[in-house]
KEVEXDO-24596 format. One line per field, with one value per residue (C-alpha): chain; residue in one letter; residue number from 0; x, y, z negated. Coordinates in nm, 4 decimals, m for minus. Layout:
N
unit <- c(A,...)
code <- c(a,...)
pos <- c(NUM,...)
x <- c(X,...)
y <- c(Y,...)
z <- c(Z,...)
//
This chain:
95
unit <- c(A,A,A,A,A,A,A,A,A,A,A,A,A,A,A,A,A,A,A,A,A,A,A,A,A,A,A,A,A,A,A,A,A,A,A,A,A,A,A,A,A,A,A,A,A,A,A,A,A,A,A,A,A,A,A,A,A,A,A,A,A,A,A,A,A,A,A,A,A,A,A,A,A,A,A,A,A,A,A,A,A,A,A,A,A,A,A,A,A,A,A,A,A,A,A)
code <- c(m,l,t,i,i,t,y,i,l,f,i,p,l,i,l,s,f,l,h,w,a,t,f,m,n,t,e,g,k,d,e,r,g,q,i,i,l,g,r,v,s,q,v,t,w,g,l,i,i,f,g,g,a,i,l,l,i,i,d,v,l,i,n,l,s,k,t,s,f,q,q,g,l,l,i,l,l,s,i,v,m,i,l,n,s,t,c,i,f,r,i,k,k,t,m)
pos <- c(0,1,2,3,4,5,6,7,8,9,10,11,12,13,14,15,16,17,18,19,20,21,22,23,24,25,26,27,28,29,30,31,32,33,34,35,36,37,38,39,40,41,42,43,44,45,46,47,48,49,50,51,52,53,54,55,56,57,58,59,60,61,62,63,64,65,66,67,68,69,70,71,72,73,74,75,76,77,78,79,80,81,82,83,84,85,86,87,88,89,90,91,92,93,94)
x <- c(10.7834,10.6868,10.3848,10.2544,10.3185,10.1436,9.8275,9.8362,9.8566,9.6137,9.2985,9.4305,9.5229,9.1574,9.0079,9.2669,9.1832,8.7885,8.8720,9.0395,8.7711,8.5212,8.6994,8.7375,8.3892,8.2530,8.4797,8.7640,8.5955,8.5735,8.8703,8.9499,8.9298,9.2035,9.4152,9.3996,9.4624,9.7578,9.9107,9.8544,10.0067,10.3394,10.4046,10.2776,10.4538,10.8032,10.7348,10.6507,10.9934,11.1957,11.0329,11.0766,11.4358,11.5161,11.3135,11.5373,11.8547,11.7685,11.7005,12.0415,12.2206,12.0274,11.8858,11.5307,11.3029,11.0084,10.7687,10.9724,10.9880,10.6085,10.5451,10.7882,10.5743,10.2655,10.4015,10.5143,10.1581,10.0094,10.2134,10.1604,9.7746,9.7921,9.9963,9.7669,9.4679,9.6118,9.7336,9.4007,9.2317,9.4793,9.4844,9.1032,9.0892,9.3265,9.1608)
y <- c(11.1444,10.9331,10.8012,11.1848,11.2049,10.8610,10.9451,11.3093,11.1397,10.8572,11.0830,11.2086,10.8633,10.7470,11.0658,11.0002,10.6552,10.7415,11.0165,10.7544,10.4731,10.7239,10.8321,10.4762,10.3830,10.7051,10.8179,10.5514,10.3386,10.5713,10.6523,10.9757,10.8364,10.5649,10.8408,11.0191,10.6919,10.6041,10.9226,10.9009,10.5742,10.6919,10.9284,10.6920,10.4069,10.6064,10.7342,10.3887,10.2432,10.5409,10.5887,10.1968,10.1923,10.5101,10.3212,10.0270,10.2252,10.4055,10.0493,9.8989,10.2070,10.2937,9.9389,10.0499,9.8727,9.6789,9.9527,10.2599,10.0473,9.9903,10.3547,10.4447,10.2300,10.3818,10.7489,10.6306,10.4968,10.8039,11.0387,10.8071,10.8208,11.1871,11.2650,11.0250,11.1898,11.5419,11.4306,11.2900,11.6194,11.8327,11.6339,11.5979,11.9992,12.0232,11.7708)
z <- c(m11.8187,m11.5519,m11.7260,m11.7091,m11.3487,m11.2969,m11.4666,m11.2990,m10.9514,m11.0296,m10.9426,m10.6188,m10.5284,m10.5656,m10.3697,m10.1141,m10.0579,m10.0394,m9.7878,m9.5786,m9.6097,m9.5355,m9.2070,m9.1036,m9.1404,m8.9856,m8.7178,m8.7192,m8.4459,m8.1409,m7.9296,m8.0934,m8.4210,m8.2996,m8.1690,m8.5129,m8.7074,m8.4809,m8.5216,m8.8967,m8.9236,m8.7631,m9.0450,m9.3462,m9.2301,m9.2023,m9.5392,m9.6890,m9.5327,m9.6292,m9.9769,m10.0536,m9.9614,m10.1725,m10.4759,m10.4012,m10.3829,m10.7336,m10.8650,m10.7845,m10.8951,m11.2155,m11.2981,m11.3628,m11.6217,m11.5023,m11.5955,m11.4559,m11.1226,m11.1431,m11.1883,m10.9273,m10.6838,m10.7917,m10.7292,m10.3841,m10.3116,m10.4412,m10.2380,m9.9116,m9.9698,m10.0270,m9.7018,m9.5158,m9.6303,m9.5556,m9.2198,m9.1139,m9.2143,m9.0362,m8.7179,m8.7221,m8.7092,m8.4388,m8.2012)
//
């Protein structure tokens, strides 16, 4: 089950990373871009810390295998990057 979710989330992960990298190169250098990246980083760092803590708690309680833990990390990374790209898009529209 986790393998299917991992494969499904891999393509949005790549697209979100490309959107973030494009934004960094085009608009991330001026003052407005820095404000947008600052707001987005508040959300994404919070999610990384919260998601990592949840993953570690699950690992302690269930004792995940190495493969399951790696897939959990990839799912967490995918969710963070998709949220990062979505926040950039939404904040950019409102500013």
